[in-house]
N, C-alpha and C positions, 0 to 999 in steps of 0.2 A: 118696466119697473112697477112694482106693486104700489097701490095707494094706501094711505092711512086707514081708510074705511073698508079695505079688503079683509081686515081682521076684526073679530068681535070686540065689543067694549070690554075693557079691563084685560085685554090680551097684551102681554108684554111686547109682542111683535109690533104693535102700534108705536111704541116708544123706540123700538129698534130701527124702524124705517125712518124715523125722524133723525136719529143719530147718524145713520148712513147718509141721509140727504145733507146733513150739515157738512160731512166730510166731502161729499161729491161736489157741492156747490162752492166750497172754499171761500173766497173773498166775497161771494154773493149770497152767503148763508144768512140771510135776514129772515125774520118771521114771515114776511110777505112772500119771498121767493120759495121758501121751504113749503109753506102752505099751498102756494100755487102748484108746485111740482107734485105734491102728495094729494092734491084735491081735498083739502080740509081747511079749517079756519085757522087764523093766526093764534087764537086762544087755545085751540087744540094742540098746536105746535108748542106753545109756551108751557102748557100743562105737561106735555110729554117730556120736555126738557127738565122741568122741575121734578117730575117723578123719577126720571132716570138718575138724576143727581141724588135724590133722597134714598131710593131703593137699591140702586146698583153702585153707588159711589162714583158715578161718572163725573169727571171734572170738566166743566165747560166754561170757557172764557168769553166774555162779551166786551167788544171794543166798538163803541158807537152802536150801530144796529146789527153788527156782524157777530155771529156765534161761531166758536171754534172748539172742537173736542180736544182737550189737552190729555186726558187719560180716560181709559175705558173702565176704570174701577175694577169690579170683580168680573167683568165681562171679557170674553175673548173676541176681539174684533172679527176675526175670520169665521168663528163659529156663529156669531150674530149674522154675518153676511150669508153664510150657508143656510142658516135657519130661515131667514127671510126669503131667500131664493127658492126654497121648497114650496112656499105658498101657504095655504090655509089648512091642509088636511089634519095634521096632528097637533091638537091644542096642548098636549102635555110635553111637547118637544122642547120647550123653552129652557129646561134645566140643562140641556146640552151646552148652552152658551155661557154657563156660569163657571168660574174658575174654582174648582175644589170646594164648593160650599156644601 
């Protein structure tokens, strides 16, 4: 699994790894555990969640400390997964993950 800081600052893939971690951790998807898994800070996870909601229309529910992705907004989940799995090489590849924008 790639970590949050494997990608440059302002790279959308940082937000994407957070979204994928929320799904993977399910009922354990708290800021603490997501940050621990991605080797970043809780504030970086929080910021990534807020940006994903604002910029990509991702709908995230928070019950107590646990976050759940309800809708991927304009993103295609599988395309996001494939893009993150590719790693760092192509910084312009993020447009692949968008739905018809």
